[in-house]
N, C-alpha and C positions, 0 to 999 in steps of 0.2 A: 674811698668809701663814701658813698652818697646816701647818708642817712640824715634824718632831721636832727639838727643840733640846736643848742641854745646860743644866743649871742653872748659874748664875753667881753670883759674889760681887763686891762692890764695896769690898773691904777691902784692896786692894793698897797698902801704906803708902808706896811710892815716889812715886806720882802721885795728884793730887787726884781727877781724874775718870777712874779706871781700873777696869776690870772684868776678872775672870779666870774662866776655865773650863778644864776638862781635856778635850782631844780624845783619844778612845779609838779606836784603829784598828790597822791592820796593822803599824805601826811602834811600837806601845805607847802610853803615855800622854804627851801633850805639853801643857804648860801654855801656854795661849793668853791673850793680853791684848788687850782693846779699850781704847784710851786716847783721850780727847777732849782734844787738845792745843790750848790757846788760840792763836788767830791774831790776833784783834781782840776788843774787847769784844763779847760775845754771839755770836761766831763761833768754832767749834771744829772742828779737823781730826780726822777719824776715822782712827785708826792701828790696824791689826790686825796682830798678829805673834806670834811665839813669845817667851816670857819667857826671857831668858838670865841665869841666876842669877850667873854669874861676873862680869858687868858690871852686874848689877842693872838691865838695860834690856830694850828690846824690839827684836827683829830683824824688821822688816817686809818684808825682802827674801827671807826663807827661803821655800821651797816644801816643805812637810812631806810631801805625798803620803801622808797617813795613811788615805785611803779614806773620809773622812767630810766631804767638802766641803759637801754640802747641809746637813748638820747644823751645821757651823761658820758658814755664811752665815745660816742661820735663827737661830742664837744671836746673831750680830752684829746682825741686824735687831731681835731682842727687846731687846738691850742698848741699841741706839739709841733705840728706843721708850721704854724705861725712863728713859734720860738726858733725852730731850726732855719727857717727862711730869713729871719732877722739876725741870726747868729750862725752863719753857715760853717764856721770853723768848729762849732761845738758838737758834742755827741750827747745823746740822752740815754741814761741807764734806767732800765725798767725792771723792777723786781717786786713782785707782790708780797704782801705780808701774811698771806695765807695760801695754802695749797689750792684751795678752790679758786681764788682769784688768779693764781698763776696758770691754772688750766684754762680759765676764761681768756686770759691774754694770749695764750698759745693758740687757742681755737680761733680767735679773731685774726691773728697773724696768718694762721694756716688758711683760713677761708678767704682772706683778702690779699694774700701774698702777691699774686700776679699784678694787681693794681698798685700795691705799696712799692713793689720792687721797681716800678717805673721811675720813681723819684728818690727812693731811699735805699740805703744799704742796711740790712738787718743782720746783726750777728747774734747767734745764740750762745749763751754761756752754759757749758755742761757742768754736771755735778763735780767733776774733778778740777774745775776752774778754767779749763781750756775754752777757747771760743772757736766758732766756725760760722761760715755763712749759713743763715737760717735754712734748715731742712725741715719741711713739714712733718716728716716721719720721726724726728728725734724729739726728745723731751729736754727742756732747758730749765735752769733755775733762775735765769734772768736773760735780758735782751739789751743790746746796745743798738741804737738807731742813729744813722748819720744821713745827712743830705748828700745825694750823689753830686759830684762835681759836674759842672756843665761844660 
């Protein structure tokens, strides 16, 4: 995906696999965090949210409406690629916390799958818990992304 993205840092001291960037838009500057939370050995959950300094944590339920959604998503894709290339044995689990976000993630994967599939293996998780190679015609409750072996 070749969309404009924000530059990002991987020096957030609170979390081991966390990246930060600043969303700039109609509501000002908002510090965003993409955190890869360990689920199992070699499987990490992608968490995207706003950094809340008062609690030193991430609010992944907030909807910022800063007018830069495409740029935020492009940055998240770039961060995920960076994480997987630096940790090639790991997989990233992606599950939205709302149905609207899940449809958005599916649409992004469907629209850019040919490009994504060149470097990554994308599994779709069905409602019954089974997984399959991503099929643009199917609906999924989550996704797992791996770097293709070279």
